[in-house]
C-alpha positions as CSV (number, residue, x, y, z in Angstrom):
1,Q,0.2,0.1,0.0
2,M,1.6,3.4,-0.7
3,N,1.2,6.0,1.4
4,K,0.0,9.5,0.5
5,E,3.5,10.9,-0.1
6,S,4.5,8.4,-2.4
7,V,0.8,8.9,-4.4
8,R,2.2,12.7,-4.4
9,L,5.7,11.7,-6.0
10,L,4.1,10.0,-8.5
11,A,1.6,12.7,-9.6
12,T,4.5,15.4,-9.6
13,A,6.3,13.3,-11.6
14,S,3.8,11.8,-14.3
15,A,2.8,15.8,-14.3
16,L,6.4,16.9,-14.8
17,A,7.0,14.0,-17.6
18,G,7.8,15.2,-21.0
19,E,7.3,13.9,-24.8
20,I,7.6,9.9,-24.3
21,G,11.8,9.0,-24.9
22,S,13.1,13.0,-23.9
23,A,15.2,13.2,-20.9
24,S,12.3,14.9,-18.5
25,W,10.3,12.2,-19.7
26,K,13.1,9.4,-18.9
27,L,13.2,11.1,-15.3
28,A,9.7,11.2,-14.7
29,R,9.6,7.0,-15.3
30,M,12.9,6.6,-13.7
31,H,11.7,8.4,-10.2
32,Q,7.9,6.7,-10.8
33,A,9.6,2.9,-11.3
34,E,11.8,3.6,-8.1
35,Q,8.9,4.5,-6.0
36,L,7.0,1.7,-7.2
37,F,10.0,-0.4,-6.1
38,V,10.3,1.0,-2.7
39,N,6.8,0.6,-2.2
40,D,7.3,-3.5,-3.1
41,R,5.2,-2.9,-6.2
42,V,8.1,-4.8,-8.2
43,E,6.3,-6.2,-11.4
44,E,5.1,-2.8,-12.0
45,A,8.3,-1.4,-11.5
46,A,9.8,-3.7,-13.8
47,V,7.1,-2.7,-16.6
48,V,8.1,1.0,-16.2
49,Y,12.0,-0.1,-16.4
50,T,11.4,-2.0,-19.4
51,E,9.3,0.7,-21.0
52,I,12.0,2.7,-20.6
53,L,14.9,0.9,-21.9
54,A,13.0,0.8,-25.0
55,R,13.0,4.0,-25.7
56,L,16.7,4.3,-25.0
57,D,19.1,5.3,-27.7
58,P,21.1,1.8,-28.4
59,D,24.6,4.1,-27.8
60,D,23.4,5.5,-24.6
61,H,25.4,2.6,-22.4
62,V,25.3,4.8,-18.9
63,D,21.6,5.1,-18.8
64,R,21.4,1.4,-20.4
65,L,23.4,0.1,-17.6
66,N,21.6,2.3,-15.3
67,I,18.3,0.9,-16.0
68,L,19.4,-2.7,-16.0
69,L,21.0,-2.4,-12.9
70,R,17.3,-1.6,-11.5
71,L,15.7,-3.4,-13.6
72,G,17.3,-6.9,-12.3
73,P,16.2,-6.6,-8.5
74,S,12.9,-6.0,-9.5
75,L,12.7,-9.3,-11.5
76,A,14.4,-11.1,-9.0
77,R,12.4,-9.2,-6.2
78,A,9.1,-10.8,-8.3
79,G,10.2,-14.5,-8.6
80,R,11.4,-13.7,-12.0
81,S,15.1,-15.5,-11.5
82,Q,15.3,-16.3,-15.1
83,A,14.2,-13.0,-16.1
84,A,16.9,-11.2,-13.8
85,L,19.8,-13.5,-15.0
86,E,18.8,-12.1,-18.4
87,T,18.7,-8.8,-17.5
88,Y,22.1,-9.3,-15.2
89,Q,23.8,-10.7,-18.6
90,S,22.2,-7.6,-20.6
91,A,24.2,-5.6,-18.0
92,L,27.4,-7.2,-18.2
93,S,27.4,-7.1,-21.9
94,V,27.6,-3.1,-21.6
95,L,30.5,-2.6,-19.3
96,P,33.1,-3.3,-22.1
97,H,31.5,-0.2,-23.8
98,L,32.7,2.2,-20.7
99,E,35.7,3.2,-19.1
100,Q,37.4,0.6,-17.5
101,S,37.5,2.6,-13.8
102,P,37.5,1.4,-10.2
103,K,33.5,2.4,-10.6
104,N,33.0,0.1,-13.5
105,R,34.8,-2.6,-12.0
106,R,32.9,-2.4,-9.1
107,L,29.7,-2.8,-10.9
108,R,31.0,-5.4,-12.8
109,G,31.7,-7.3,-9.4
110,V,27.8,-5.9,-8.2
111,L,26.7,-7.7,-11.1
112,H,28.4,-10.6,-10.1
113,T,27.4,-10.7,-7.1
114,E,23.4,-10.4,-8.1
115,M,23.9,-13.0,-10.6
116,G,24.8,-15.6,-8.1
117,D,22.0,-14.9,-5.7
118,V,19.9,-15.6,-8.7
119,F,21.9,-18.6,-10.0
120,A,21.5,-19.8,-6.0
121,D,17.9,-19.1,-6.6
122,L,17.8,-21.4,-9.7
123,K,19.6,-24.0,-7.4
124,R,22.3,-23.7,-9.8
125,F,24.6,-24.2,-7.3
126,E,27.8,-24.7,-9.2
127,E,27.2,-21.6,-11.5
128,A,26.4,-19.3,-8.4
129,E,29.8,-20.4,-6.6
130,Q,31.3,-19.0,-9.9
131,E,29.8,-16.0,-10.1
132,F,30.2,-15.3,-6.3
133,K,34.5,-16.2,-6.5
134,A,34.3,-13.6,-9.9
135,A,32.4,-11.3,-7.5
136,L,34.9,-11.8,-4.3
137,A,38.3,-11.4,-6.8
138,I,37.4,-8.0,-8.1
139,R,36.7,-6.8,-4.3
140,L,39.9,-8.5,-3.6
141,E,41.5,-6.4,-6.4
142,L,40.0,-2.9,-5.5
143,H,40.5,-3.4,-2.0
144,D,37.1,-3.0,-1.0
145,V,37.1,-4.4,2.9
146,H,33.0,-4.2,3.0
147,G,32.5,-5.6,-0.1
148,I,34.5,-8.5,0.3
149,G,32.4,-8.8,3.6
150,V,29.5,-8.7,1.6
151,V,29.9,-11.5,-1.2
152,H,31.8,-13.9,1.9
153,G,28.1,-13.5,3.6
154,R,26.6,-14.7,0.1
155,M,28.9,-17.2,-0.3
156,A,28.1,-18.4,3.6
157,S,24.3,-18.4,2.6
158,L,24.9,-20.4,-0.3
159,A,27.3,-23.0,1.4
160,M,23.8,-23.1,3.8
161,R,21.6,-23.8,1.4
162,Q,23.8,-27.2,0.5
163,Q,24.5,-28.0,4.1
164,N,28.3,-27.3,4.2
165,L,27.7,-25.7,7.4
166,E,31.7,-25.9,8.1
167,E,32.5,-24.1,4.9
168,A,29.5,-21.2,5.6
169,R,31.1,-20.8,9.3
170,T,34.3,-19.8,7.4
171,H,32.5,-17.4,4.8
172,L,30.6,-15.9,7.8
173,F,34.1,-15.3,10.1
174,T,35.5,-14.0,7.1
175,A,32.9,-11.8,6.5
176,R,32.5,-10.8,10.3
177,D,36.4,-10.2,10.0
178,S,35.6,-7.6,7.2
179,F,32.9,-6.0,8.9
180,E,34.6,-5.1,12.3
181,Q,37.0,-3.3,10.0
182,T,34.3,-1.1,8.4
183,E,32.2,-0.8,11.2
184,S,29.3,-2.5,9.7
185,N,26.7,-2.8,11.8
186,A,24.6,-3.8,9.6
187,G,26.8,-6.4,8.1
188,L,27.7,-7.7,11.7
189,A,24.0,-8.4,12.6
190,T,24.1,-10.4,9.6
191,V,26.9,-12.4,10.1
192,W,25.8,-13.2,13.8
193,F,22.0,-14.2,12.2
194,G,23.9,-16.7,10.0
195,L,26.0,-17.8,12.4
196,G,22.6,-18.4,15.2
197,Q,21.1,-20.5,12.1
198,L,24.3,-22.9,11.9
């Protein structure tokens, strides 16, 4: 159920939207999709993101990646794992067109992590592990301590799903070390919750 503020924002976005495909239209539709997503109307958010994608210039790689990175989670949360996987694979295909900066390397790591989650949901565990390992390699290369903790947390969840409890415990303790370094209370709470499940 959307609250009054969300309804007001959506109405404002619709009012500001210009000609279909214009910059103002795209911005307004993006805002609308984000509001739908945070209000758990993920199927509707996915429809709006897909509509924006269809209107993008094929050479607009930055915006295409930006939309794909939002469409994927919408599809995943809607239970459409295969469609989410295909969306993330499309996003990976966009990255070579962009500058190979640390930011874009980090985005590649995020995509591998998200793909690992989707493979896990599809019970394709070997492929999930490969994606998490690819994500971890990038986080290590970038010295992204928090990101390293995140990926180890995901690998712990994967191990638990396969009843590999000792492996899960190892990943959780490694994640704990990372989150303690970055003082991430949310990350540490996730670790302690995971340890409590073993």
